[in-house]
C-alpha positions as CSV (number, residue, x, y, z in Angstrom):
1,D,-23.3,-121.6,75.7
2,A,-20.1,-120.2,77.3
3,R,-20.9,-116.7,76.2
4,D,-24.3,-116.8,78.0
5,M,-22.5,-118.2,81.1
6,F,-20.0,-115.3,81.1
7,A,-22.8,-112.8,80.5
8,Q,-24.8,-114.1,83.5
9,G,-21.7,-114.2,85.7
10,M,-21.8,-118.0,86.1
11,I,-18.2,-118.3,84.9
12,K,-15.2,-116.0,84.9
13,G,-12.9,-118.1,82.7
14,F,-11.8,-121.5,81.4
15,G,-9.4,-124.0,83.0
16,E,-7.4,-125.8,84.0
17,L,-6.6,-126.8,80.4
18,H,-3.7,-129.2,79.9
19,T,-1.6,-128.6,76.9
20,N,1.7,-130.1,78.0
21,N,2.3,-132.3,81.1
22,E,4.4,-134.9,79.2
23,S,6.7,-135.4,82.2
24,S,4.6,-134.6,85.2
25,G,1.5,-136.0,86.9
26,P,0.1,-139.6,86.6
27,P,1.5,-141.3,83.5
28,A,-1.9,-142.2,82.2
29,F,-2.8,-138.5,82.2
30,R,0.3,-137.2,80.4
31,R,-0.1,-135.5,77.0
32,K,1.5,-132.8,74.8
33,I,-0.3,-130.6,72.3
34,K,0.7,-127.3,70.8
35,T,-0.7,-124.5,73.1
36,D,-1.5,-122.2,70.2
37,N,-4.0,-124.3,68.4
38,P,-7.5,-123.6,67.0
39,V,-9.4,-124.9,70.0
40,I,-7.4,-123.0,72.5
41,R,-7.8,-119.9,70.4
42,K,-11.6,-120.3,70.5
43,F,-11.4,-120.3,74.3
44,Y,-9.2,-117.3,74.3
45,G,-11.5,-115.5,71.9
46,I,-14.6,-116.0,74.1
47,A,-12.7,-115.1,77.3
48,N,-11.4,-112.0,75.5
49,E,-14.9,-110.7,75.0
50,F,-15.6,-110.8,78.7
51,N,-12.2,-109.9,80.2
52,G,-12.0,-113.5,81.4
53,F,-9.1,-115.9,82.1
54,I,-7.6,-119.0,80.7
55,Q,-5.7,-121.3,83.2
56,L,-3.2,-123.5,81.5
57,H,-1.2,-126.4,82.8
58,T,1.9,-126.6,80.6
59,Q,5.6,-127.1,80.9
60,H,8.1,-124.5,80.1
61,N,9.9,-124.7,76.7
62,E,10.7,-122.5,73.8
63,E,7.7,-123.5,71.8
64,F,5.4,-122.6,74.7
65,T,7.1,-119.3,75.2
66,E,6.4,-118.4,71.5
67,D,2.8,-119.6,71.7
68,I,1.9,-117.8,74.9
69,L,3.4,-114.5,73.9
70,R,1.5,-114.7,70.6
71,L,-1.8,-115.6,72.3
72,S,-1.5,-113.0,75.0
73,A,-0.8,-110.3,72.3
74,D,-3.7,-111.5,70.1
75,F,-6.1,-111.6,73.0
76,P,-5.1,-108.7,75.2
77,N,-8.3,-108.8,77.4
78,T,-7.7,-112.5,78.3
79,L,-5.6,-113.1,81.4
80,T,-3.5,-116.3,81.2
81,I,-2.9,-118.1,84.5
82,L,0.0,-120.5,84.4
83,S,-0.7,-123.4,86.7
84,H,2.1,-124.3,89.1
85,C,4.1,-121.3,87.7
86,L,5.1,-123.5,84.7
87,P,6.4,-126.9,85.7
88,L,10.1,-126.9,84.8
89,G,10.1,-123.1,84.6
90,Q,12.5,-121.0,86.6
91,P,12.2,-117.4,87.8
92,D,14.1,-116.1,84.7
93,D,11.6,-117.8,82.4
94,L,8.6,-116.3,84.2
95,A,10.3,-112.8,84.4
96,N,10.8,-113.0,80.6
97,L,7.0,-113.5,80.1
98,F,5.9,-110.9,82.8
99,K,8.2,-108.2,81.3
100,Q,6.7,-108.7,77.8
101,R,3.0,-109.1,78.7
102,K,0.8,-107.6,81.4
103,N,-1.9,-110.3,81.0
104,I,0.1,-113.3,82.2
105,M,0.3,-114.5,85.8
106,C,0.8,-117.7,87.7
107,E,-0.4,-119.7,90.7
108,L,2.1,-121.3,93.1
109,S,0.6,-124.7,93.8
110,A,2.8,-127.7,93.6
111,T,6.0,-125.6,93.8
112,G,6.9,-126.8,97.3
113,E,8.0,-130.2,98.5
114,L,4.7,-131.8,99.4
115,H,3.6,-132.7,95.8
116,N,7.0,-134.2,95.0
117,R,6.7,-136.4,98.1
118,L,3.2,-137.5,97.3
119,A,4.2,-138.3,93.7
120,R,7.2,-140.2,95.1
121,V,9.6,-137.9,93.1
122,N,12.9,-137.4,94.8
123,R,13.2,-133.7,94.0
124,P,13.3,-130.6,96.3
125,G,10.6,-127.9,96.2
126,R,11.1,-125.8,93.1
127,A,10.1,-122.4,94.7
128,Y,10.2,-123.2,98.4
129,N,10.9,-126.0,100.9
130,A,11.4,-126.4,104.7
131,D,14.3,-123.9,104.5
132,G,11.9,-121.3,103.1
133,L,11.4,-119.4,99.9
134,R,14.3,-119.6,97.4
135,P,16.0,-116.2,96.9
136,K,15.4,-116.0,93.2
137,W,11.7,-116.8,93.6
138,K,11.4,-114.3,96.5
139,A,12.9,-111.6,94.2
140,L,10.6,-112.5,91.3
141,I,7.4,-112.5,93.4
142,E,8.4,-109.2,95.1
143,A,9.2,-107.6,91.7
144,F,5.9,-108.7,90.2
145,P,3.5,-108.9,93.3
146,D,0.3,-108.7,91.2
147,R,1.3,-111.7,89.0
148,F,1.1,-114.5,91.7
149,M,-1.6,-116.2,93.7
150,L,-1.8,-119.3,95.8
151,G,-3.3,-122.7,94.9
152,S,-3.5,-126.0,96.7
153,D,-3.8,-128.5,93.8
154,T,-5.1,-131.5,95.7
155,C,-5.3,-133.5,92.5
156,C,-4.6,-137.1,91.9
157,G,-6.5,-138.5,94.9
158,W,-4.6,-136.3,97.3
159,D,-7.7,-134.6,98.8
160,A,-6.8,-135.9,102.3
161,H,-3.6,-133.8,102.1
162,Y,-5.3,-130.4,101.7
163,T,-4.6,-129.2,105.2
164,E,-0.9,-130.3,104.8
165,A,-0.7,-128.3,101.5
166,I,-2.1,-125.2,103.2
167,T,0.2,-125.6,106.2
168,E,3.2,-125.8,103.8
169,I,2.2,-122.6,102.1
170,R,1.7,-120.8,105.4
171,T,5.0,-122.1,106.9
172,N,7.5,-122.2,104.0
173,L,6.3,-119.6,101.6
174,L,4.2,-116.6,102.9
175,P,6.4,-115.7,105.9
176,Y,9.4,-115.1,103.6
177,L,7.6,-112.4,101.6
178,R,7.6,-108.7,102.3
179,V,4.6,-107.7,104.4
180,D,3.1,-105.5,101.7
181,V,3.3,-108.5,99.2
182,I,1.8,-111.2,101.4
183,E,-1.8,-110.1,101.2
184,R,-1.7,-109.7,97.5
185,V,-0.3,-113.1,96.9
186,A,-2.4,-114.8,99.6
187,Y,-5.8,-113.6,98.5
188,Q,-6.1,-110.1,96.9
189,N,-4.9,-111.1,93.5
190,A,-7.3,-114.1,93.4
191,L,-10.2,-111.8,94.5
192,R,-9.4,-109.5,91.5
193,V,-8.9,-112.3,89.0
194,F,-12.1,-114.2,90.0
195,K,-14.0,-110.9,90.4
196,L,-15.1,-111.7,93.9
197,S,-14.4,-108.4,95.6
198,G,-15.9,-105.8,93.3
199,L,-12.4,-104.4,92.4
């Protein structure tokens, strides 16, 4: 039972739950369901009892924005982690959510160039690339430094590229942040979310 696992400290949350990846990832794995649905609400309810998290992989659109704002209001003790900082989402979209809710954050995996190259998608990195962190993303992260954490996302048979993913983060993302923000994004926020540091 999930409640027992929370109570015993065996789990801290649920995820990654895919509600909408209709235009990303391997075609056979693509799907779209409404994020605010009875099953997801059950997850949120249990996590809410234990101050846990839900990690969602979903694309940005108007329906999702309405759903996540409603869920995060109805379950204020549940933290929502948005995988890949919302595929298709832009800094203004995330800022809109962060300004309205304190219990939403995102992780930055697959926002650089590596994942696009591995997926054979001819698209530049959404948040950062070989030229560094895009200005709007830098401004967003530094405005909300407690709402971001790193991720590698070596899905889809890409385990062999883990070191390359970490190097990309260390080279093209972290050096472009303010010094006081780097540690929070690099590991402190994750320690807090996953309750690994006693904070």
